[in-house]
C-alpha positions as a Markdown table, in Angstrom:
| # | Residue | x | y | z |
|---|---|---|---|---|
| 1 | Unk | 111.9 | 79.3 | 113.5 |
| 2 | Unk | 110.4 | 81.6 | 116.2 |
| 3 | Unk | 107.1 | 83.4 | 115.8 |
| 4 | Unk | 107.2 | 86.2 | 113.3 |
| 5 | Unk | 104.1 | 88.0 | 114.4 |
| 6 | Unk | 104.1 | 90.4 | 117.3 |
| 7 | Unk | 101.5 | 89.8 | 120.0 |
| 8 | Unk | 98.7 | 92.2 | 121.0 |
| 9 | Unk | 97.8 | 92.5 | 124.6 |
| 10 | Unk | 94.3 | 91.4 | 125.6 |
| 11 | Unk | 92.2 | 92.9 | 128.4 |
| 12 | Unk | 92.6 | 89.8 | 130.6 |
| 13 | Unk | 96.4 | 89.8 | 130.7 |
| 14 | Unk | 97.0 | 87.3 | 127.9 |
| 15 | Unk | 98.2 | 88.2 | 124.4 |
| 16 | Unk | 97.4 | 87.1 | 120.9 |
| 17 | Unk | 99.7 | 86.9 | 117.8 |
| 18 | Unk | 98.6 | 89.6 | 115.4 |
| 19 | Unk | 98.6 | 87.4 | 112.3 |
| 20 | Unk | 97.1 | 83.9 | 112.5 |
| 21 | Unk | 96.0 | 81.1 | 110.2 |
| 22 | Unk | 92.4 | 80.9 | 109.3 |
| 23 | Unk | 91.3 | 77.2 | 108.6 |
| 24 | Unk | 87.8 | 77.4 | 107.1 |
| 25 | Unk | 86.9 | 75.5 | 104.9 |
| 26 | Unk | 89.9 | 73.1 | 105.0 |
| 27 | Unk | 89.1 | 69.5 | 106.0 |
| 28 | Unk | 91.0 | 67.5 | 108.7 |
| 29 | Unk | 93.6 | 66.1 | 106.3 |
| 30 | Unk | 94.4 | 69.3 | 104.5 |
| 31 | Unk | 94.4 | 71.5 | 107.6 |
| 32 | Unk | 96.9 | 69.3 | 109.5 |
| 33 | Unk | 99.4 | 69.6 | 106.6 |
| 34 | Unk | 98.9 | 73.3 | 106.3 |
| 35 | Unk | 99.4 | 73.9 | 110.1 |
| 36 | Unk | 102.7 | 72.0 | 110.1 |
| 37 | Unk | 103.9 | 74.1 | 107.2 |
| 38 | Unk | 102.6 | 77.3 | 108.7 |
| 39 | Unk | 104.2 | 76.7 | 112.1 |
| 40 | Unk | 107.5 | 76.0 | 110.3 |
| 41 | Unk | 107.2 | 79.4 | 108.6 |
| 42 | Unk | 106.6 | 81.2 | 111.9 |
| 43 | Unk | 102.9 | 81.1 | 112.5 |
| 44 | Unk | 101.9 | 80.7 | 116.2 |
| 45 | Unk | 98.1 | 81.3 | 115.9 |
| 46 | Unk | 95.5 | 79.0 | 114.5 |
| 47 | Unk | 91.8 | 79.7 | 114.3 |
| 48 | Unk | 89.1 | 77.0 | 114.0 |
| 49 | Unk | 85.5 | 76.3 | 115.1 |
| 50 | Unk | 83.3 | 73.4 | 115.9 |
| 51 | Unk | 81.2 | 74.2 | 112.8 |
| 52 | Unk | 84.2 | 74.0 | 110.5 |
| 53 | Unk | 84.5 | 70.3 | 111.0 |
| 54 | Unk | 88.3 | 70.3 | 111.1 |
| 55 | Unk | 89.2 | 70.5 | 114.8 |
| 56 | Unk | 90.6 | 67.0 | 114.8 |
| 57 | Unk | 92.9 | 67.9 | 111.9 |
| 58 | Unk | 93.9 | 71.2 | 113.7 |
| 59 | Unk | 94.9 | 69.1 | 116.7 |
| 60 | Unk | 96.9 | 66.7 | 114.6 |
| 61 | Unk | 98.7 | 69.7 | 113.0 |
| 62 | Unk | 99.5 | 71.3 | 116.3 |
| 63 | Unk | 100.8 | 68.1 | 117.8 |
| 64 | Unk | 102.9 | 67.3 | 114.7 |
| 65 | Unk | 104.3 | 70.8 | 114.3 |
| 66 | Unk | 107.4 | 70.2 | 116.5 |
| 67 | Unk | 106.6 | 73.3 | 118.6 |
| 68 | Unk | 105.5 | 73.2 | 122.2 |
| 69 | Unk | 101.7 | 73.4 | 122.8 |
| 70 | Unk | 102.1 | 76.6 | 124.9 |
| 71 | Unk | 103.7 | 78.4 | 122.0 |
| 72 | Unk | 100.7 | 78.0 | 119.7 |
| 73 | Unk | 97.6 | 80.1 | 120.2 |
| 74 | Unk | 94.5 | 78.1 | 119.4 |
| 75 | Unk | 91.1 | 79.6 | 119.0 |
| 76 | Unk | 87.8 | 77.7 | 118.6 |
| 77 | Unk | 84.2 | 78.8 | 118.4 |
| 78 | Unk | 80.9 | 77.3 | 119.6 |
| 79 | Unk | 77.9 | 77.8 | 117.4 |
| 80 | Unk | 74.2 | 78.0 | 118.1 |
| 81 | Unk | 73.6 | 74.4 | 119.2 |
| 82 | Unk | 75.8 | 75.2 | 122.2 |
| 83 | Unk | 74.0 | 78.4 | 123.2 |
| 84 | Unk | 72.0 | 78.4 | 126.5 |
| 85 | Unk | 72.7 | 77.7 | 130.1 |
| 86 | Unk | 75.7 | 75.3 | 130.5 |
| 87 | Unk | 75.3 | 73.8 | 127.0 |
| 88 | Unk | 78.8 | 75.2 | 126.1 |
| 89 | Unk | 80.3 | 72.9 | 128.7 |
| 90 | Unk | 79.7 | 69.8 | 126.7 |
| 91 | Unk | 80.4 | 71.7 | 123.5 |
| 92 | Unk | 83.9 | 72.7 | 124.6 |
| 93 | Unk | 84.6 | 69.3 | 126.1 |
| 94 | Unk | 83.9 | 67.8 | 122.7 |
| 95 | Unk | 86.0 | 70.4 | 120.9 |
| 96 | Unk | 88.9 | 69.7 | 123.2 |
| 97 | Unk | 88.5 | 66.0 | 122.6 |
| 98 | Unk | 88.7 | 66.5 | 118.9 |
| 99 | Unk | 91.6 | 68.9 | 119.2 |
| 100 | Unk | 93.4 | 66.6 | 121.6 |
| 101 | Unk | 94.1 | 69.5 | 123.9 |
| 102 | Unk | 93.6 | 70.3 | 127.6 |
| 103 | Unk | 92.6 | 73.9 | 126.9 |
| 104 | Unk | 92.2 | 76.4 | 124.1 |
| 105 | Unk | 93.7 | 79.9 | 124.3 |
| 106 | Unk | 90.5 | 81.6 | 123.1 |
| 107 | Unk | 86.9 | 80.4 | 123.1 |
| 108 | Unk | 84.4 | 82.5 | 121.1 |
| 109 | Unk | 80.6 | 82.6 | 120.8 |
| 110 | Unk | 80.4 | 82.1 | 117.0 |
| 111 | Unk | 77.4 | 84.3 | 116.5 |
| 112 | Unk | 75.1 | 86.3 | 118.8 |
| 113 | Unk | 71.9 | 84.8 | 117.4 |
| 114 | Unk | 69.8 | 87.5 | 119.2 |
| 115 | Unk | 66.5 | 85.9 | 118.3 |
| 116 | Unk | 67.4 | 83.0 | 120.5 |
| 117 | Unk | 68.2 | 85.4 | 123.4 |
| 118 | Unk | 70.8 | 83.0 | 124.8 |
| 119 | Unk | 74.2 | 84.7 | 124.2 |
| 120 | Unk | 74.2 | 86.2 | 127.8 |
| 121 | Unk | 73.6 | 82.9 | 129.5 |
| 122 | Unk | 76.2 | 81.3 | 127.1 |
| 123 | Unk | 78.8 | 83.8 | 128.1 |
| 124 | Unk | 78.2 | 83.1 | 131.8 |
| 125 | Unk | 78.9 | 79.5 | 131.0 |
| 126 | Unk | 82.1 | 80.6 | 129.2 |
| 127 | Unk | 83.1 | 82.2 | 132.5 |
| 128 | Unk | 82.8 | 78.9 | 134.2 |
| 129 | Unk | 85.0 | 77.3 | 131.5 |
| 130 | Unk | 87.5 | 80.0 | 132.0 |
| 131 | Unk | 87.6 | 79.5 | 135.7 |
| 132 | Unk | 88.0 | 75.7 | 135.1 |
| 133 | Unk | 91.1 | 76.4 | 133.0 |
| 134 | Unk | 89.6 | 74.9 | 129.8 |
| 135 | Unk | 90.2 | 78.2 | 128.0 |
| 136 | Unk | 92.6 | 81.0 | 128.7 |
| 137 | Unk | 90.5 | 83.8 | 127.3 |
| 138 | Unk | 86.8 | 84.2 | 126.2 |
| 139 | Unk | 85.3 | 86.4 | 123.5 |
| 140 | Unk | 82.7 | 86.7 | 120.8 |
| 141 | Unk | 82.4 | 86.7 | 117.0 |
| 142 | Unk | 80.1 | 88.8 | 114.8 |
| 143 | Unk | 78.8 | 90.8 | 117.8 |
| 144 | Unk | 77.4 | 94.3 | 117.1 |
| 145 | Unk | 77.7 | 97.2 | 119.6 |
| 146 | Unk | 74.2 | 96.6 | 121.1 |
| 147 | Unk | 75.1 | 92.9 | 121.7 |
| 148 | Unk | 78.3 | 93.9 | 123.4 |
| 149 | Unk | 76.6 | 96.5 | 125.6 |
| 150 | Unk | 74.0 | 94.1 | 126.8 |
| 151 | Unk | 76.5 | 91.3 | 127.3 |
| 152 | Unk | 78.9 | 93.4 | 129.4 |
| 153 | Unk | 76.0 | 95.0 | 131.4 |
| 154 | Unk | 74.4 | 91.7 | 132.3 |
| 155 | Unk | 77.4 | 89.6 | 132.9 |
| 156 | Unk | 80.0 | 92.1 | 134.2 |
| 157 | Unk | 82.5 | 90.4 | 131.9 |
| 158 | Unk | 84.2 | 92.1 | 128.9 |
| 159 | Unk | 85.1 | 89.8 | 126.0 |
| 160 | Unk | 88.7 | 89.8 | 125.2 |
| 161 | Unk | 88.1 | 89.6 | 121.4 |
| 162 | Unk | 85.4 | 90.3 | 118.9 |
| 163 | Unk | 86.1 | 88.5 | 115.6 |
| 164 | Unk | 84.2 | 90.2 | 112.7 |
| 165 | Unk | 84.4 | 90.3 | 108.9 |
| 166 | Unk | 86.7 | 93.2 | 108.2 |
| 167 | Unk | 88.8 | 94.4 | 105.3 |
| 168 | Unk | 89.3 | 97.6 | 103.3 |
| 169 | Unk | 85.9 | 97.1 | 101.6 |
| 170 | Unk | 84.1 | 96.3 | 104.8 |
| 171 | Unk | 85.6 | 98.6 | 107.5 |
| 172 | Unk | 83.0 | 98.1 | 110.3 |
| 173 | Unk | 83.7 | 101.5 | 111.8 |
| 174 | Unk | 80.9 | 101.4 | 114.3 |
| 175 | Unk | 81.8 | 97.9 | 115.6 |
| 176 | Unk | 85.5 | 98.7 | 115.8 |
| 177 | Unk | 84.7 | 101.9 | 117.7 |
| 178 | Unk | 82.6 | 99.9 | 120.2 |
| 179 | Unk | 85.3 | 97.3 | 120.6 |
| 180 | Unk | 87.9 | 100.1 | 121.3 |
| 181 | Unk | 85.5 | 101.8 | 123.8 |
| 182 | Unk | 85.2 | 98.5 | 125.8 |
| 183 | Unk | 88.9 | 97.6 | 125.5 |
| 184 | Unk | 88.1 | 94.6 | 123.2 |
| 185 | Unk | 90.6 | 93.5 | 120.5 |
| 186 | Unk | 89.1 | 93.4 | 117.0 |
| 187 | Unk | 90.0 | 90.4 | 115.0 |
| 188 | Unk | 89.4 | 90.3 | 111.2 |
| 189 | Unk | 88.0 | 87.3 | 109.5 |
| 190 | Unk | 88.1 | 87.4 | 105.7 |
| 191 | Unk | 90.8 | 90.0 | 106.0 |
| 192 | Unk | 91.8 | 89.8 | 102.3 |
| 193 | Unk | 88.2 | 89.9 | 101.0 |
| 194 | Unk | 88.3 | 86.8 | 98.9 |
| 195 | Unk | 86.0 | 86.8 | 95.9 |
| 196 | Unk | 85.4 | 90.6 | 96.2 |
| 197 | Unk | 88.0 | 91.8 | 93.7 |
| 198 | Unk | 89.9 | 93.6 | 96.5 |
| 199 | Unk | 93.2 | 91.9 | 95.6 |
| 200 | Unk | 93.0 | 93.2 | 92.0 |
| 201 | Unk | 91.7 | 96.7 | 92.7 |
| 202 | Unk | 93.9 | 99.3 | 91.0 |
| 203 | Unk | 94.4 | 101.3 | 94.2 |
| 204 | Unk | 95.7 | 98.3 | 96.0 |
| 205 | Unk | 97.9 | 97.4 | 93.1 |
| 206 | Unk | 99.3 | 101.0 | 93.1 |
| 207 | Unk | 100.3 | 100.8 | 96.7 |
| 208 | Unk | 101.7 | 97.3 | 96.3 |
| 209 | Unk | 103.8 | 98.5 | 93.4 |
| 210 | Unk | 105.1 | 101.5 | 95.3 |
| 211 | Unk | 106.3 | 99.2 | 98.1 |
| 212 | Unk | 107.4 | 96.2 | 96.0 |
| 213 | Unk | 104.9 | 94.1 | 97.9 |
| 214 | Unk | 102.0 | 91.8 | 96.9 |
| 215 | Unk | 98.4 | 93.1 | 97.2 |
| 216 | Unk | 97.8 | 90.7 | 100.1 |
| 217 | Unk | 100.8 | 92.0 | 102.0 |
| 218 | Unk | 99.5 | 95.6 | 101.6 |
| 219 | Unk | 96.0 | 94.6 | 102.9 |
| 220 | Unk | 97.4 | 92.7 | 105.8 |
| 221 | Unk | 99.7 | 95.6 | 106.6 |
| 222 | Unk | 96.6 | 97.8 | 106.6 |
| 223 | Unk | 95.2 | 95.6 | 109.3 |
| 224 | Unk | 98.4 | 95.6 | 111.3 |
| 225 | Unk | 98.8 | 99.4 | 111.3 |
| 226 | Unk | 95.3 | 99.7 | 112.8 |
| 227 | Unk | 96.0 | 97.4 | 115.7 |
| 228 | Unk | 93.8 | 94.6 | 114.3 |
| 229 | Unk | 94.4 | 90.9 | 114.5 |
| 230 | Unk | 94.0 | 89.2 | 111.1 |
| 231 | Unk | 93.6 | 85.5 | 110.2 |
| 232 | Unk | 94.1 | 85.1 | 106.5 |
| 233 | Unk | 93.8 | 81.6 | 105.1 |
| 234 | Unk | 95.9 | 79.9 | 102.5 |
| 235 | Unk | 97.2 | 76.4 | 101.9 |
| 236 | Unk | 100.0 | 77.5 | 99.5 |
| 237 | Unk | 103.5 | 77.6 | 101.2 |
| 238 | Unk | 104.5 | 80.7 | 99.2 |
| 239 | Unk | 101.4 | 82.6 | 100.2 |
| 240 | Unk | 101.6 | 81.5 | 103.8 |
| 241 | Unk | 105.1 | 82.9 | 103.9 |
| 242 | Unk | 104.1 | 86.2 | 102.2 |
| 243 | Unk | 101.2 | 86.7 | 104.6 |
| 244 | Unk | 103.7 | 86.8 | 107.5 |
| 245 | Unk | 106.1 | 89.2 | 105.8 |
| 246 | Unk | 104.2 | 92.4 | 106.7 |
| 247 | Unk | 106.1 | 93.7 | 109.7 |
| 248 | Unk | 109.1 | 95.3 | 107.9 |
| 249 | Unk | 107.4 | 98.1 | 105.9 |
| 250 | Unk | 104.9 | 100.8 | 106.6 |
| 251 | Unk | 102.0 | 102.3 | 104.7 |
| 252 | Unk | 102.1 | 106.1 | 104.5 |
| 253 | Unk | 99.3 | 108.4 | 105.2 |
| 254 | Unk | 98.8 | 108.8 | 101.5 |
| 255 | Unk | 98.7 | 105.0 | 101.1 |
| 256 | Unk | 96.0 | 104.8 | 103.8 |
| 257 | Unk | 94.0 | 107.6 | 102.2 |
| 258 | Unk | 94.0 | 105.8 | 98.9 |
| 259 | Unk | 93.0 | 102.5 | 100.5 |
| 260 | Unk | 90.2 | 104.3 | 102.4 |
| 261 | Unk | 88.5 | 105.1 | 99.1 |
| 262 | Unk | 87.6 | 101.4 | 98.8 |
| 263 | Unk | 85.3 | 101.4 | 101.9 |
| 264 | Unk | 81.7 | 100.5 | 101.0 |
| 265 | Unk | 78.6 | 101.3 | 103.0 |
| 266 | Unk | 78.0 | 100.3 | 106.6 |
| 267 | Unk | 75.9 | 97.4 | 105.6 |
| 268 | Unk | 78.5 | 95.9 | 103.2 |
| 269 | Unk | 79.6 | 92.4 | 103.8 |
| 270 | Unk | 77.9 | 89.0 | 104.2 |
| 271 | Unk | 75.6 | 87.4 | 106.7 |
| 272 | Unk | 78.1 | 85.4 | 108.7 |
| 273 | Unk | 75.3 | 83.1 | 110.0 |
| 274 | Unk | 75.0 | 81.5 | 106.5 |
| 275 | Unk | 78.7 | 81.4 | 105.5 |
| 276 | Unk | 80.3 | 79.1 | 108.0 |
| 277 | Unk | 82.6 | 81.8 | 109.4 |
């Protein structure tokens, strides 16, 4: 089966499938099985991180999927221990070894950790890794507008992606506006808001009923219509399939207005530094 998700153009000439597979907190064995199933269903985008502890399993899943490596978009992230001048070199080499890959499609700084004051030097190291062909694109995760402004000003490089917690409860309007201003694609982690009650909210259920869709499909369609990339996670084949079936219907302006009522304050969400994301 071919990829079911359209691709969004990045600012560096590459592109990213709009729906991907989130893999936290699956372990090596579980994630390998899920990836094989997901690729069979039409996924071509897998998201992992050094901190997740499942890169080896992700690599096994990609290799066992029956699909050529260059057809699967693989993202990994390097966390705080790899921040600082050139420390990301060994970090990515170790990730590639665990993944069994020669390159990743997207390498992200997992968190800015501004108190360490190393994200600028780290991104300069990412540029070296990009030039060496060990990653096709470079970006960031959980960066706020001030972090982006400083990063771009001091390195002259604009990240391709900013991956942030984002869903109809946590809309991150300021961060998304900054990403758009700089030409950065916004990618949503926790796009379905697990544990928040989002999937059982009466307004989501109303829209889902009107379209004959599941609540998860409505929420993922909300992401898609706003030009966001989303990486929902599931290990259930039925839900994996449902999460890809969001490209053949459209939410109306009335649907979007109803969903907009769910948005909480600007500080809603969790501290990603403590969650593993």
